[in-house]
PDB file of N, H, CA, C and O in Angstrom:
ATOM      1  N   MET A   1      -6.764 -44.697 -26.202  1.00  0.00           N
ATOM      2  CA  MET A   1      -6.207 -43.792 -27.185  1.00  0.00           C
ATOM      3  C   MET A   1      -7.155 -42.629 -27.447  1.00  0.00           C
ATOM      4  O   MET A   1      -6.720 -41.527 -27.780  1.00  0.00           O
ATOM      5  N   ASN A   2      -8.439 -42.878 -27.296  1.00  0.00           N
ATOM      6  H   ASN A   2      -8.793 -43.773 -27.025  1.00  0.00           H
ATOM      7  CA  ASN A   2      -9.442 -41.845 -27.527  1.00  0.00           C
ATOM      8  C   ASN A   2      -9.323 -40.721 -26.491  1.00  0.00           C
ATOM      9  O   ASN A   2      -9.559 -39.556 -26.811  1.00  0.00           O
ATOM     10  N   LYS A   3      -8.956 -41.069 -25.252  1.00  0.00           N
ATOM     11  H   LYS A   3      -8.765 -42.015 -24.992  1.00  0.00           H
ATOM     12  CA  LYS A   3      -8.817 -40.063 -24.201  1.00  0.00           C
ATOM     13  C   LYS A   3      -7.679 -39.096 -24.520  1.00  0.00           C
ATOM     14  O   LYS A   3      -7.786 -37.894 -24.275  1.00  0.00           O
ATOM     15  N   ILE A   4      -6.597 -39.630 -25.064  1.00  0.00           N
ATOM     16  H   ILE A   4      -6.511 -40.606 -25.262  1.00  0.00           H
ATOM     17  CA  ILE A   4      -5.449 -38.782 -25.395  1.00  0.00           C
ATOM     18  C   ILE A   4      -5.800 -37.817 -26.513  1.00  0.00           C
ATOM     19  O   ILE A   4      -5.471 -36.634 -26.435  1.00  0.00           O
ATOM     20  N   SER A   5      -6.461 -38.305 -27.550  1.00  0.00           N
ATOM     21  H   SER A   5      -6.728 -39.267 -27.614  1.00  0.00           H
ATOM     22  CA  SER A   5      -6.825 -37.410 -28.662  1.00  0.00           C
ATOM     23  C   SER A   5      -7.837 -36.360 -28.203  1.00  0.00           C
ATOM     24  O   SER A   5      -7.777 -35.210 -28.639  1.00  0.00           O
ATOM     25  N   ASN A   6      -8.756 -36.746 -27.335  1.00  0.00           N
ATOM     26  H   ASN A   6      -8.805 -37.680 -26.981  1.00  0.00           H
ATOM     27  CA  ASN A   6      -9.712 -35.779 -26.791  1.00  0.00           C
ATOM     28  C   ASN A   6      -8.994 -34.716 -25.955  1.00  0.00           C
ATOM     29  O   ASN A   6      -9.343 -33.536 -26.001  1.00  0.00           O
ATOM     30  N   TYR A   7      -8.003 -35.143 -25.204  1.00  0.00           N
ATOM     31  H   TYR A   7      -7.720 -36.102 -25.167  1.00  0.00           H
ATOM     32  CA  TYR A   7      -7.251 -34.204 -24.380  1.00  0.00           C
ATOM     33  C   TYR A   7      -6.577 -33.151 -25.254  1.00  0.00           C
ATOM     34  O   TYR A   7      -6.693 -31.955 -24.983  1.00  0.00           O
ATOM     35  N   PHE A   8      -5.876 -33.585 -26.300  1.00  0.00           N
ATOM     36  H   PHE A   8      -5.782 -34.556 -26.520  1.00  0.00           H
ATOM     37  CA  PHE A   8      -5.191 -32.636 -27.170  1.00  0.00           C
ATOM     38  C   PHE A   8      -6.173 -31.756 -27.940  1.00  0.00           C
ATOM     39  O   PHE A   8      -5.907 -30.570 -28.138  1.00  0.00           O
ATOM     40  N   ARG A   9      -7.268 -32.297 -28.363  1.00  0.00           N
ATOM     41  H   ARG A   9      -7.484 -33.260 -28.201  1.00  0.00           H
ATOM     42  CA  ARG A   9      -8.278 -31.518 -29.075  1.00  0.00           C
ATOM     43  C   ARG A   9      -8.875 -30.458 -28.159  1.00  0.00           C
ATOM     44  O   ARG A   9      -9.038 -29.304 -28.554  1.00  0.00           O
ATOM     45  N   ASP A  10      -9.201 -30.860 -26.927  1.00  0.00           N
ATOM     46  H   ASP A  10      -9.069 -31.798 -26.606  1.00  0.00           H
ATOM     47  CA  ASP A  10      -9.773 -29.905 -25.967  1.00  0.00           C
ATOM     48  C   ASP A  10      -8.743 -28.847 -25.551  1.00  0.00           C
ATOM     49  O   ASP A  10      -9.086 -27.679 -25.370  1.00  0.00           O
ATOM     50  N   SER A  11      -7.498 -29.258 -25.405  1.00  0.00           N
ATOM     51  H   SER A  11      -7.220 -30.207 -25.553  1.00  0.00           H
ATOM     52  CA  SER A  11      -6.449 -28.295 -25.058  1.00  0.00           C
ATOM     53  C   SER A  11      -6.276 -27.263 -26.158  1.00  0.00           C
ATOM     54  O   SER A  11      -6.158 -26.071 -25.875  1.00  0.00           O
ATOM     55  N   TYR A  12      -6.259 -27.704 -27.403  1.00  0.00           N
ATOM     56  H   TYR A  12      -6.355 -28.673 -27.632  1.00  0.00           H
ATOM     57  CA  TYR A  12      -6.130 -26.775 -28.527  1.00  0.00           C
ATOM     58  C   TYR A  12      -7.330 -25.832 -28.592  1.00  0.00           C
ATOM     59  O   TYR A  12      -7.171 -24.633 -28.822  1.00  0.00           O
ATOM     60  N   LYS A  13      -8.524 -26.374 -28.390  1.00  0.00           N
ATOM     61  H   LYS A  13      -8.654 -27.348 -28.203  1.00  0.00           H
ATOM     62  CA  LYS A  13      -9.731 -25.546 -28.428  1.00  0.00           C
ATOM     63  C   LYS A  13      -9.700 -24.501 -27.318  1.00  0.00           C
ATOM     64  O   LYS A  13     -10.084 -23.352 -27.536  1.00  0.00           O
ATOM     65  N   GLU A  14      -9.246 -24.892 -26.136  1.00  0.00           N
ATOM     66  H   GLU A  14      -8.934 -25.825 -25.959  1.00  0.00           H
ATOM     67  CA  GLU A  14      -9.173 -23.943 -25.028  1.00  0.00           C
ATOM     68  C   GLU A  14      -8.165 -22.829 -25.320  1.00  0.00           C
ATOM     69  O   GLU A  14      -8.434 -21.662 -25.037  1.00  0.00           O
ATOM     70  N   LEU A  15      -7.018 -23.181 -25.880  1.00  0.00           N
ATOM     71  H   LEU A  15      -6.800 -24.129 -26.110  1.00  0.00           H
ATOM     72  CA  LEU A  15      -6.001 -22.175 -26.183  1.00  0.00           C
ATOM     73  C   LEU A  15      -6.435 -21.209 -27.276  1.00  0.00           C
ATOM     74  O   LEU A  15      -6.072 -20.033 -27.241  1.00  0.00           O
ATOM     75  N   THR A  16      -7.195 -21.681 -28.230  1.00  0.00           N
ATOM     76  H   THR A  16      -7.490 -22.636 -28.259  1.00  0.00           H
ATOM     77  CA  THR A  16      -7.569 -20.820 -29.354  1.00  0.00           C
ATOM     78  C   THR A  16      -8.874 -20.066 -29.132  1.00  0.00           C
ATOM     79  O   THR A  16      -9.068 -19.000 -29.717  1.00  0.00           O
ATOM     80  N   GLU A  17      -9.773 -20.589 -28.305  1.00  0.00           N
ATOM     81  H   GLU A  17      -9.616 -21.455 -27.830  1.00  0.00           H
ATOM     82  CA  GLU A  17     -11.089 -19.971 -28.177  1.00  0.00           C
ATOM     83  C   GLU A  17     -11.398 -19.401 -26.793  1.00  0.00           C
ATOM     84  O   GLU A  17     -12.116 -18.407 -26.687  1.00  0.00           O
ATOM     85  N   LYS A  18     -10.877 -20.002 -25.749  1.00  0.00           N
ATOM     86  H   LYS A  18     -10.294 -20.810 -25.835  1.00  0.00           H
ATOM     87  CA  LYS A  18     -11.294 -19.612 -24.403  1.00  0.00           C
ATOM     88  C   LYS A  18     -10.283 -18.723 -23.678  1.00  0.00           C
ATOM     89  O   LYS A  18     -10.658 -17.983 -22.768  1.00  0.00           O
ATOM     90  N   VAL A  19      -9.035 -18.784 -24.059  1.00  0.00           N
ATOM     91  H   VAL A  19      -8.730 -19.385 -24.797  1.00  0.00           H
ATOM     92  CA  VAL A  19      -8.007 -17.999 -23.387  1.00  0.00           C
ATOM     93  C   VAL A  19      -8.028 -16.578 -23.920  1.00  0.00           C
ATOM     94  O   VAL A  19      -8.106 -16.362 -25.129  1.00  0.00           O
ATOM     95  N   THR A  20      -7.957 -15.606 -23.010  1.00  0.00           N
ATOM     96  H   THR A  20      -7.893 -15.782 -22.028  1.00  0.00           H
ATOM     97  CA  THR A  20      -7.850 -14.213 -23.446  1.00  0.00           C
ATOM     98  C   THR A  20      -6.398 -13.791 -23.300  1.00  0.00           C
ATOM     99  O   THR A  20      -5.845 -13.802 -22.200  1.00  0.00           O
ATOM    100  N   TRP A  21      -5.789 -13.422 -24.406  1.00  0.00           N
ATOM    101  H   TRP A  21      -6.238 -13.413 -25.300  1.00  0.00           H
ATOM    102  CA  TRP A  21      -4.392 -13.034 -24.425  1.00  0.00           C
ATOM    103  C   TRP A  21      -4.292 -11.529 -24.185  1.00  0.00           C
ATOM    104  O   TRP A  21      -5.156 -10.778 -24.637  1.00  0.00           O
ATOM    105  N   PRO A  22      -3.248 -11.076 -23.480  1.00  0.00           N
ATOM    106  CA  PRO A  22      -3.112  -9.638 -23.218  1.00  0.00           C
ATOM    107  C   PRO A  22      -2.751  -8.871 -24.490  1.00  0.00           C
ATOM    108  O   PRO A  22      -2.091  -9.397 -25.386  1.00  0.00           O
ATOM    109  N   ASN A  23      -3.200  -7.617 -24.547  1.00  0.00           N
ATOM    110  H   ASN A  23      -3.736  -7.189 -23.820  1.00  0.00           H
ATOM    111  CA  ASN A  23      -2.787  -6.780 -25.674  1.00  0.00           C
ATOM    112  C   ASN A  23      -1.409  -6.206 -25.365  1.00  0.00           C
ATOM    113  O   ASN A  23      -0.840  -6.479 -24.309  1.00  0.00           O
ATOM    114  N   TRP A  24      -0.872  -5.404 -26.295  1.00  0.00           N
ATOM    115  H   TRP A  24      -1.334  -5.182 -27.154  1.00  0.00           H
ATOM    116  CA  TRP A  24       0.492  -4.915 -26.166  1.00  0.00           C
ATOM    117  C   TRP A  24       0.680  -4.033 -24.930  1.00  0.00           C
ATOM    118  O   TRP A  24       1.700  -4.138 -24.248  1.00  0.00           O
ATOM    119  N   VAL A  25      -0.287  -3.172 -24.637  1.00  0.00           N
ATOM    120  H   VAL A  25      -1.115  -3.086 -25.191  1.00  0.00           H
ATOM    121  CA  VAL A  25      -0.178  -2.273 -23.485  1.00  0.00           C
ATOM    122  C   VAL A  25      -0.199  -3.070 -22.178  1.00  0.00           C
ATOM    123  O   VAL A  25       0.596  -2.802 -21.277  1.00  0.00           O
ATOM    124  N   GLN A  26      -1.088  -4.030 -22.071  1.00  0.00           N
ATOM    125  H   GLN A  26      -1.734  -4.248 -22.802  1.00  0.00           H
ATOM    126  CA  GLN A  26      -1.156  -4.859 -20.872  1.00  0.00           C
ATOM    127  C   GLN A  26       0.137  -5.649 -20.684  1.00  0.00           C
ATOM    128  O   GLN A  26       0.613  -5.814 -19.561  1.00  0.00           O
ATOM    129  N   LEU A  27       0.694  -6.131 -21.777  1.00  0.00           N
ATOM    130  H   LEU A  27       0.306  -5.997 -22.689  1.00  0.00           H
ATOM    131  CA  LEU A  27       1.931  -6.891 -21.712  1.00  0.00           C
ATOM    132  C   LEU A  27       3.086  -6.014 -21.228  1.00  0.00           C
ATOM    133  O   LEU A  27       3.906  -6.454 -20.422  1.00  0.00           O
ATOM    134  N   GLN A  28       3.150  -4.788 -21.713  1.00  0.00           N
ATOM    135  H   GLN A  28       2.484  -4.430 -22.368  1.00  0.00           H
ATOM    136  CA  GLN A  28       4.191  -3.867 -21.273  1.00  0.00           C
ATOM    137  C   GLN A  28       4.038  -3.522 -19.792  1.00  0.00           C
ATOM    138  O   GLN A  28       5.028  -3.458 -19.063  1.00  0.00           O
ATOM    139  N   GLN A  29       2.810  -3.303 -19.349  1.00  0.00           N
ATOM    140  H   GLN A  29       2.005  -3.356 -19.940  1.00  0.00           H
ATOM    141  CA  GLN A  29       2.569  -2.988 -17.938  1.00  0.00           C
ATOM    142  C   GLN A  29       2.980  -4.156 -17.046  1.00  0.00           C
ATOM    143  O   GLN A  29       3.619  -3.963 -16.012  1.00  0.00           O
ATOM    144  N   SER A  30       2.618  -5.342 -17.446  1.00  0.00           N
ATOM    145  H   SER A  30       2.099  -5.499 -18.286  1.00  0.00           H
ATOM    146  CA  SER A  30       3.000  -6.526 -16.668  1.00  0.00           C
ATOM    147  C   SER A  30       4.512  -6.682 -16.638  1.00  0.00           C
ATOM    148  O   SER A  30       5.089  -7.040 -15.611  1.00  0.00           O
ATOM    149  N   ASN A  31       5.137  -6.414 -17.755  1.00  0.00           N
ATOM    150  H   ASN A  31       4.668  -6.123 -18.588  1.00  0.00           H
ATOM    151  CA  ASN A  31       6.591  -6.506 -17.835  1.00  0.00           C
ATOM    152  C   ASN A  31       7.262  -5.515 -16.886  1.00  0.00           C
ATOM    153  O   ASN A  31       8.243  -5.854 -16.225  1.00  0.00           O
ATOM    154  N   MET A  32       6.737  -4.297 -16.818  1.00  0.00           N
ATOM    155  H   MET A  32       5.940  -4.021 -17.354  1.00  0.00           H
ATOM    156  CA  MET A  32       7.312  -3.281 -15.930  1.00  0.00           C
ATOM    157  C   MET A  32       7.123  -3.668 -14.460  1.00  0.00           C
ATOM    158  O   MET A  32       8.002  -3.411 -13.638  1.00  0.00           O
ATOM    159  N   ILE A  33       6.002  -4.273 -14.128  1.00  0.00           N
ATOM    160  H   ILE A  33       5.287  -4.481 -14.796  1.00  0.00           H
ATOM    161  CA  ILE A  33       5.760  -4.721 -12.755  1.00  0.00           C
ATOM    162  C   ILE A  33       6.764  -5.805 -12.378  1.00  0.00           C
ATOM    163  O   ILE A  33       7.325  -5.783 -11.283  1.00  0.00           O
ATOM    164  N   VAL A  34       6.988  -6.746 -13.280  1.00  0.00           N
ATOM    165  H   VAL A  34       6.533  -6.763 -14.170  1.00  0.00           H
ATOM    166  CA  VAL A  34       7.953  -7.818 -13.019  1.00  0.00           C
ATOM    167  C   VAL A  34       9.363  -7.243 -12.890  1.00  0.00           C
ATOM    168  O   VAL A  34      10.126  -7.662 -12.019  1.00  0.00           O
ATOM    169  N   LEU A  35       9.711  -6.293 -13.745  1.00  0.00           N
ATOM    170  H   LEU A  35       9.091  -5.952 -14.453  1.00  0.00           H
ATOM    171  CA  LEU A  35      11.037  -5.670 -13.685  1.00  0.00           C
ATOM    172  C   LEU A  35      11.227  -4.928 -12.366  1.00  0.00           C
ATOM    173  O   LEU A  35      12.280  -5.044 -11.738  1.00  0.00           O
ATOM    174  N   ALA A  36      10.224  -4.171 -11.943  1.00  0.00           N
ATOM    175  H   ALA A  36       9.369  -4.077 -12.453  1.00  0.00           H
ATOM    176  CA  ALA A  36      10.318  -3.428 -10.683  1.00  0.00           C
ATOM    177  C   ALA A  36      10.437  -4.388  -9.500  1.00  0.00           C
ATOM    178  O   ALA A  36      11.239  -4.156  -8.596  1.00  0.00           O
ATOM    179  N   ALA A  37       9.654  -5.452  -9.496  1.00  0.00           N
ATOM    180  H   ALA A  37       9.002  -5.640 -10.231  1.00  0.00           H
ATOM    181  CA  ALA A  37       9.724  -6.426  -8.400  1.00  0.00           C
ATOM    182  C   ALA A  37      11.082  -7.114  -8.371  1.00  0.00           C
ATOM    183  O   ALA A  37      11.622  -7.381  -7.298  1.00  0.00           O
ATOM    184  N   THR A  38      11.631  -7.399  -9.539  1.00  0.00           N
ATOM    185  H   THR A  38      11.193  -7.182 -10.411  1.00  0.00           H
ATOM    186  CA  THR A  38      12.950  -8.029  -9.613  1.00  0.00           C
ATOM    187  C   THR A  38      14.030  -7.103  -9.085  1.00  0.00           C
ATOM    188  O   THR A  38      14.897  -7.528  -8.323  1.00  0.00           O
ATOM    189  N   LEU A  39      13.983  -5.837  -9.487  1.00  0.00           N
ATOM    190  H   LEU A  39      13.278  -5.492 -10.106  1.00  0.00           H
ATOM    191  CA  LEU A  39      14.966  -4.868  -9.003  1.00  0.00           C
ATOM    192  C   LEU A  39      14.844  -4.657  -7.495  1.00  0.00           C
ATOM    193  O   LEU A  39      15.857  -4.560  -6.801  1.00  0.00           O
ATOM    194  N   LEU A  40      13.628  -4.587  -6.986  1.00  0.00           N
ATOM    195  H   LEU A  40      12.806  -4.667  -7.549  1.00  0.00           H
ATOM    196  CA  LEU A  40      13.410  -4.422  -5.554  1.00  0.00           C
ATOM    197  C   LEU A  40      13.957  -5.618  -4.777  1.00  0.00           C
ATOM    198  O   LEU A  40      14.636  -5.448  -3.764  1.00  0.00           O
ATOM    199  N   THR A  41      13.665  -6.802  -5.244  1.00  0.00           N
ATOM    200  H   THR A  41      13.113  -6.940  -6.067  1.00  0.00           H
ATOM    201  CA  THR A  41      14.151  -8.013  -4.582  1.00  0.00           C
ATOM    202  C   THR A  41      15.673  -8.082  -4.633  1.00  0.00           C
ATOM    203  O   THR A  41      16.316  -8.449  -3.650  1.00  0.00           O
ATOM    204  N   THR A  42      16.246  -7.728  -5.780  1.00  0.00           N
ATOM    205  H   THR A  42      15.724  -7.430  -6.579  1.00  0.00           H
ATOM    206  CA  THR A  42      17.703  -7.721  -5.912  1.00  0.00           C
ATOM    207  C   THR A  42      18.325  -6.727  -4.939  1.00  0.00           C
ATOM    208  O   THR A  42      19.344  -7.026  -4.316  1.00  0.00           O
ATOM    209  N   GLY A  43      17.724  -5.550  -4.802  1.00  0.00           N
ATOM    210  H   GLY A  43      16.897  -5.307  -5.308  1.00  0.00           H
ATOM    211  CA  GLY A  43      18.227  -4.556  -3.865  1.00  0.00           C
ATOM    212  C   GLY A  43      18.172  -5.033  -2.424  1.00  0.00           C
ATOM    213  O   GLY A  43      19.118  -4.839  -1.661  1.00  0.00           O
ATOM    214  N   ILE A  44      17.069  -5.652  -2.058  1.00  0.00           N
ATOM    215  H   ILE A  44      16.301  -5.810  -2.678  1.00  0.00           H
ATOM    216  CA  ILE A  44      16.918  -6.161  -0.691  1.00  0.00           C
ATOM    217  C   ILE A  44      17.960  -7.237  -0.395  1.00  0.00           C
ATOM    218  O   ILE A  44      18.573  -7.240   0.673  1.00  0.00           O
ATOM    219  N   VAL A  45      18.157  -8.149  -1.346  1.00  0.00           N
ATOM    220  H   VAL A  45      17.659  -8.146  -2.213  1.00  0.00           H
ATOM    221  CA  VAL A  45      19.148  -9.208  -1.150  1.00  0.00           C
ATOM    222  C   VAL A  45      20.559  -8.622  -1.077  1.00  0.00           C
ATOM    223  O   VAL A  45      21.376  -9.091  -0.286  1.00  0.00           O
ATOM    224  N   ALA A  46      20.854  -7.612  -1.884  1.00  0.00           N
ATOM    225  H   ALA A  46      20.189  -7.231  -2.527  1.00  0.00           H
ATOM    226  CA  ALA A  46      22.180  -6.979  -1.855  1.00  0.00           C
ATOM    227  C   ALA A  46      22.425  -6.301  -0.506  1.00  0.00           C
ATOM    228  O   ALA A  46      23.522  -6.390   0.044  1.00  0.00           O
ATOM    229  N   ILE A  47      21.410  -5.628   0.021  1.00  0.00           N
ATOM    230  H   ILE A  47      20.518  -5.556  -0.426  1.00  0.00           H
ATOM    231  CA  ILE A  47      21.541  -4.982   1.337  1.00  0.00           C
ATOM    232  C   ILE A  47      21.741  -6.031   2.432  1.00  0.00           C
ATOM    233  O   ILE A  47      22.579  -5.858   3.316  1.00  0.00           O
ATOM    234  N   MET A  48      20.972  -7.114   2.371  1.00  0.00           N
ATOM    235  H   MET A  48      20.291  -7.255   1.653  1.00  0.00           H
ATOM    236  CA  MET A  48      21.132  -8.188   3.357  1.00  0.00           C
ATOM    237  C   MET A  48      22.534  -8.795   3.276  1.00  0.00           C
ATOM    238  O   MET A  48      23.132  -9.107   4.306  1.00  0.00           O
ATOM    239  N   ASP A  49      23.055  -8.962   2.081  1.00  0.00           N
ATOM    240  H   ASP A  49      22.569  -8.708   1.244  1.00  0.00           H
ATOM    241  CA  ASP A  49      24.393  -9.502   1.891  1.00  0.00           C
ATOM    242  C   ASP A  49      25.445  -8.557   2.465  1.00  0.00           C
ATOM    243  O   ASP A  49      26.387  -8.990   3.128  1.00  0.00           O
ATOM    244  N   LEU A  50      25.274  -7.270   2.204  1.00  0.00           N
ATOM    245  H   LEU A  50      24.508  -6.919   1.666  1.00  0.00           H
ATOM    246  CA  LEU A  50      26.211  -6.277   2.725  1.00  0.00           C
ATOM    247  C   LEU A  50      26.209  -6.261   4.250  1.00  0.00           C
ATOM    248  O   LEU A  50      27.272  -6.226   4.871  1.00  0.00           O
ATOM    249  N   VAL A  51      25.035  -6.286   4.851  1.00  0.00           N
ATOM    250  H   VAL A  51      24.172  -6.315   4.346  1.00  0.00           H
ATOM    251  CA  VAL A  51      24.923  -6.283   6.316  1.00  0.00           C
ATOM    252  C   VAL A  51      25.559  -7.543   6.895  1.00  0.00           C
ATOM    253  O   VAL A  51      26.305  -7.469   7.872  1.00  0.00           O
ATOM    254  N   ALA A  52      25.270  -8.693   6.300  1.00  0.00           N
ATOM    255  H   ALA A  52      24.664  -8.753   5.507  1.00  0.00           H
ATOM    256  CA  ALA A  52      25.836  -9.942   6.812  1.00  0.00           C
ATOM    257  C   ALA A  52      27.352  -9.955   6.653  1.00  0.00           C
ATOM    258  O   ALA A  52      28.066 -10.381   7.561  1.00  0.00           O
ATOM    259  N   SER A  53      27.841  -9.502   5.530  1.00  0.00           N
ATOM    260  H   SER A  53      27.261  -9.156   4.792  1.00  0.00           H
ATOM    261  CA  SER A  53      29.279  -9.468   5.277  1.00  0.00           C
ATOM    262  C   SER A  53      29.984  -8.536   6.257  1.00  0.00           C
ATOM    263  O   SER A  53      31.017  -8.891   6.825  1.00  0.00           O
ATOM    264  N   THR A  54      29.427  -7.348   6.452  1.00  0.00           N
ATOM    265  H   THR A  54      28.588  -7.060   5.990  1.00  0.00           H
ATOM    266  CA  THR A  54      30.009  -6.392   7.384  1.00  0.00           C
ATOM    267  C   THR A  54      29.980  -6.925   8.815  1.00  0.00           C
ATOM    268  O   THR A  54      30.947  -6.781   9.564  1.00  0.00           O
ATOM    269  N   GLY A  55      28.878  -7.531   9.175  1.00  0.00           N
ATOM    270  H   GLY A  55      28.093  -7.648   8.567  1.00  0.00           H
ATOM    271  CA  GLY A  55      28.763  -8.106  10.520  1.00  0.00           C
ATOM    272  C   GLY A  55      29.765  -9.222  10.752  1.00  0.00           C
ATOM    273  O   GLY A  55      30.386  -9.286  11.813  1.00  0.00           O
ATOM    274  N   LEU A  56      29.929 -10.095   9.779  1.00  0.00           N
ATOM    275  H   LEU A  56      29.425 -10.043   8.917  1.00  0.00           H
ATOM    276  CA  LEU A  56      30.882 -11.184   9.938  1.00  0.00           C
ATOM    277  C   LEU A  56      32.322 -10.673   9.970  1.00  0.00           C
ATOM    278  O   LEU A  56      33.141 -11.186  10.732  1.00  0.00           O
ATOM    279  N   LYS A  57      32.635  -9.673   9.156  1.00  0.00           N
ATOM    280  H   LYS A  57      31.970  -9.256   8.537  1.00  0.00           H
ATOM    281  CA  LYS A  57      33.982  -9.091   9.187  1.00  0.00           C
ATOM    282  C   LYS A  57      34.261  -8.481  10.557  1.00  0.00           C
ATOM    283  O   LYS A  57      35.372  -8.602  11.074  1.00  0.00           O
ATOM    284  N   PHE A  58      33.267  -7.829  11.146  1.00  0.00           N
ATOM    285  H   PHE A  58      32.365  -7.731  10.726  1.00  0.00           H
ATOM    286  CA  PHE A  58      33.423  -7.230  12.466  1.00  0.00           C
ATOM    287  C   PHE A  58      33.661  -8.332  13.512  1.00  0.00           C
ATOM    288  O   PHE A  58      34.532  -8.197  14.372  1.00  0.00           O
ATOM    289  N   ILE A  59      32.893  -9.403  13.434  1.00  0.00           N
ATOM    290  H   ILE A  59      32.185  -9.512  12.736  1.00  0.00           H
ATOM    291  CA  ILE A  59      33.056 -10.512  14.394  1.00  0.00           C
ATOM    292  C   ILE A  59      34.420 -11.160  14.223  1.00  0.00           C
ATOM    293  O   ILE A  59      35.065 -11.487  15.220  1.00  0.00           O
ATOM    294  N   TYR A  60      34.880 -11.355  12.995  1.00  0.00           N
ATOM    295  H   TYR A  60      34.357 -11.089  12.186  1.00  0.00           H
ATOM    296  CA  TYR A  60      36.190 -11.967  12.760  1.00  0.00           C
ATOM    297  C   TYR A  60      37.327 -11.090  13.286  1.00  0.00           C
ATOM    298  O   TYR A  60      38.341 -11.612  13.751  1.00  0.00           O
ATOM    299  N   LYS A  61      37.174  -9.778  13.220  1.00  0.00           N
ATOM    300  H   LYS A  61      36.350  -9.354  12.843  1.00  0.00           H
ATOM    301  CA  LYS A  61      38.214  -8.870  13.733  1.00  0.00           C
ATOM    302  C   LYS A  61      38.319  -8.963  15.250  1.00  0.00           C
ATOM    303  O   LYS A  61      39.407  -8.837  15.813  1.00  0.00           O
ATOM    304  N   ILE A  62      37.177  -9.187  15.911  1.00  0.00           N
ATOM    305  H   ILE A  62      36.293  -9.290  15.453  1.00  0.00           H
ATOM    306  CA  ILE A  62      37.168  -9.283  17.369  1.00  0.00           C
ATOM    307  C   ILE A  62      37.950 -10.526  17.816  1.00  0.00           C
ATOM    308  O   ILE A  62      38.712 -10.473  18.782  1.00  0.00           O
ATOM    309  N   PHE A  63      37.757 -11.622  17.119  1.00  0.00           N
ATOM    310  H   PHE A  63      37.138 -11.666  16.335  1.00  0.00           H
ATOM    311  CA  PHE A  63      38.400 -12.874  17.525  1.00  0.00           C
ATOM    312  C   PHE A  63      39.588 -13.056  16.667  1.00  0.00           C
ATOM    313  O   PHE A  63      40.308 -14.044  16.810  1.00  0.00           O
TER     314      PHE A  63
END
């Protein structure tokens, strides 16, 4: 039981004293990077879907 209480005590101490939390500007910058990466990935997947769909429609028309 002592190990469990030590674990929670050490975890709380690490979160309150050792972790450096981002300030508002850093948080906004990180958010914009994630948003840009998400939009880029979504665009790439949409283009791949369009190409695959068009290709399959072309193949189905042939046969």
